[in-house]
C-alpha positions in Angstrom: 27.2 25.2 5.4 25.2 25.7 9.0 25.0 23.4 11.3 21.4 22.9 11.0 22.2 22.1 7.5 24.8 19.6 7.7 22.7 18.0 10.3 20.2 17.5 8.1 22.1 16.3 5.3 23.8 13.8 7.8 20.4 12.8 8.6 19.3 12.1 5.0 22.8 10.1 4.0 21.7 8.1 7.3 18.3 7.4 5.8 19.5 6.7 2.3 21.8 4.2 3.9 18.9 2.8 6.0 16.7 2.7 2.5 19.4 0.5 0.9 19.8 -2.0 3.8 16.2 -2.4 3.7 15.8 -3.3 0.3 19.1 -6.0 0.7 17.9 -7.4 4.2 14.2 -7.2 3.9 13.0 -7.2 0.3 15.6 -9.2 -1.5 15.9 -12.1 1.2 11.9 -12.4 0.7 11.9 -12.4 -2.7 11.4 -9.2 -3.8 13.6 -9.2 -6.7 12.0 -7.3 -9.7 14.3 -4.6 -10.7 11.2 -2.2 -11.1 10.2 -2.8 -7.6 13.6 -2.3 -6.2 14.2 0.8 -8.3 10.6 2.1 -7.3 11.6 1.8 -3.4 15.2 3.0 -3.8 14.0 6.0 -5.2 10.8 6.7 -3.0 12.0 8.5 0.2 9.9 6.9 2.8 10.6 8.8 5.7 8.9 11.8 3.7 5.5 10.1 4.3 5.6 9.1 8.2 5.1 11.6 10.9 8.4 13.4 11.8 8.9 11.6 15.1 9.0 8.2 13.1 11.2 9.3 10.6 14.3 7.6 12.2 12.0 4.3 12.0 10.9 4.6 8.6 12.7 1.6 7.2 12.3 -1.0 10.2 10.7 -4.3 9.4 7.3 -3.3 11.1 4.2 -1.0 10.7 4.5 2.8 11.6 1.9 4.3 13.9 0.2 7.3 12.0 -1.8 8.2 14.8 -5.7 8.2 15.2 -5.9 4.2 15.0 -4.0 4.3 11.8 -0.8 2.7 10.6 1.5 2.3 7.4 2.2 -1.0 6.6 5.7 -2.1 6.9 8.0 -1.9 3.8 8.0 -5.6 2.5 4.1 -5.7 2.9 4.2 -2.3 0.4 6.9 -4.1 -1.9 4.7 -7.2 -2.0 1.4 -5.3 -2.9 3.5 -3.4 -5.7 4.8 -6.4 -7.1 1.8 -8.4 -6.9 -0.1 -5.4 -8.7 2.3 -5.0 -11.5 1.1 -1.7 -13.0 1.3 -1.5 -16.8 1.7 1.8 -18.7 -2.0 2.0 -19.8 -3.5 1.1 -16.0 -5.7 3.9 -14.6 -4.7 3.3 -10.8 -6.4 4.2 -7.7 -4.4 3.8 -4.6 -6.6 3.6 -1.1 -3.9 4.7 1.9 -3.4 6.9 4.6 -0.1 8.2 3.1 1.1 8.9 -0.3 3.7 6.4 -0.1 2.3 3.5 -2.2 1.0 6.1 -4.8 4.8 7.3 -5.0 5.9 3.9 -5.7 3.4 3.6 -8.6 4.0 7.1 -10.2 5.8 6.1 -13.4 4.7 3.0 -13.8 0.9 3.8 -14.8 -1.0 6.1 -17.3 -2.8 7.8 -14.1 -2.6 7.4 -10.5 -5.0 9.0 -8.1 -5.1 8.7 -4.1 -7.9 8.5 -1.6 -7.9 7.5 2.1 -9.8 4.9 3.4 -12.8 7.1 4.7 -13.2 8.6 1.3 -13.0 5.4 -0.5 -16.7 4.8 1.0 -17.9 7.3 -0.8 -16.6 7.0 -4.3 -18.9 8.2 -6.7 -16.9 7.0 -10.1 -18.0 3.9 -11.9 -15.7 2.2 -13.9 -13.1 4.5 -13.8 -9.8 2.1 -12.7 -8.4 -0.5 -14.0 -6.5 -1.2 -11.0 -7.0 -0.5 -7.5 -4.3 -0.7 -4.9 -5.4 -0.7 -1.0 -2.7 -0.2 1.1 -3.6 -2.4 4.5 -6.0 -5.5 5.0 -9.8 -5.5 4.4 -12.5 -7.8 5.6 -14.7 -7.0 2.8 -14.4 -4.7 -0.3 -17.4 -2.1 -0.3 -19.6 -2.0 -3.0 -17.8 1.7 -3.8 -14.7 0.3 -4.6 -16.2 -2.4 -6.8 -18.0 -0.1 -8.7 -15.0 2.1 -9.5 -13.3 -0.7 -11.0 -13.4 -1.6 -14.7 -14.9 -4.8 -15.5 -12.0 -7.2 -15.5 -10.0 -4.5 -13.8 -8.2 -5.8 -10.4 -7.9 -5.0 -6.8 -4.7 -5.6 -4.8 -4.9 -5.6 -1.1 -4.5 -7.3 2.2 -7.5 -9.6 3.2 -8.3 -10.3 7.1 -9.8 -13.3 8.2 -10.3 -14.6 11.6 -7.1 -12.6 12.6 -5.3 -14.0 10.1 -4.1 -11.2 7.1 -3.2 -12.3 3.7 -1.8 -10.7 0.6 -5.0 -10.9 -1.6 -6.2 -10.1 -5.1 -9.3 -9.7 -7.0 -10.5 -9.3 -10.7 -13.6 -8.1 -11.3 -16.3 -10.1 -13.4 -19.7 -9.7 -14.3 -19.9 -6.7 -11.7 -18.4 -8.7 -9.0 -14.9 -8.9 -7.3 -14.1 -11.7 -4.8 -10.9 -11.8 -3.3 -8.4 -14.5 -3.4 -5.5 -14.9 -0.9 -2.0 -15.3 -2.2 0.3 -15.4 0.9 0.1 -14.7 4.6 1.8 -11.3 5.5 0.9 -9.0 8.6 -0.4 -5.7 7.9 -2.7 -3.5 9.5 -6.4 -3.8 9.0 -8.4 -1.0 7.8 -11.5 -0.5 10.2 -13.5 1.3 7.2 -13.6 -2.2 5.5 -14.6 -4.4 8.6 -17.3 -7.0 7.9 -20.7 -5.7 8.9 -21.7 -7.1 12.7 -23.7 -10.5 12.8 -25.8 -11.2 15.9 -25.4 -14.6 17.2 -27.4 -16.3 20.2 
């Protein structure tokens, strides 16, 4: 085994330890104890979805900058999104994210999983195609393109940004509309594409 391969193997082992430590010290102590969520997090190498220079910080309890104003939510936030969504075997899932990590957590739990970034979500053409939409960050408003892409009675799980506070939130589509209801305060990156329209005041 060459020194380079040994170094890579050592780094992989170190990050596996960091993943286990994150599960025990961040997720379990925060109430994330569903076996299927913990198993999904344990098998998905989060370090593969962050910039190379951030690999060593992949499991810290904070968001990871991705460049160009983007950020990947902290591990606990993504575990909370997954637990709240609780994807089922017959779900057709759309993940709106800047990385493939959240989709990797859903893989194997649903009938199908597709991914699009936040900018791409604004131009979705699908009508009533998904039973579950997971947004990897906080929104001020749900764009109509996303609402249109959700089946009637389908659900959206994301963060909701209101007056500088972000919360885990859920919406269920009914009568063609979907209103987000806050569940719990949790800090997460706000997606600029889903900002509320600016209003003028005098």
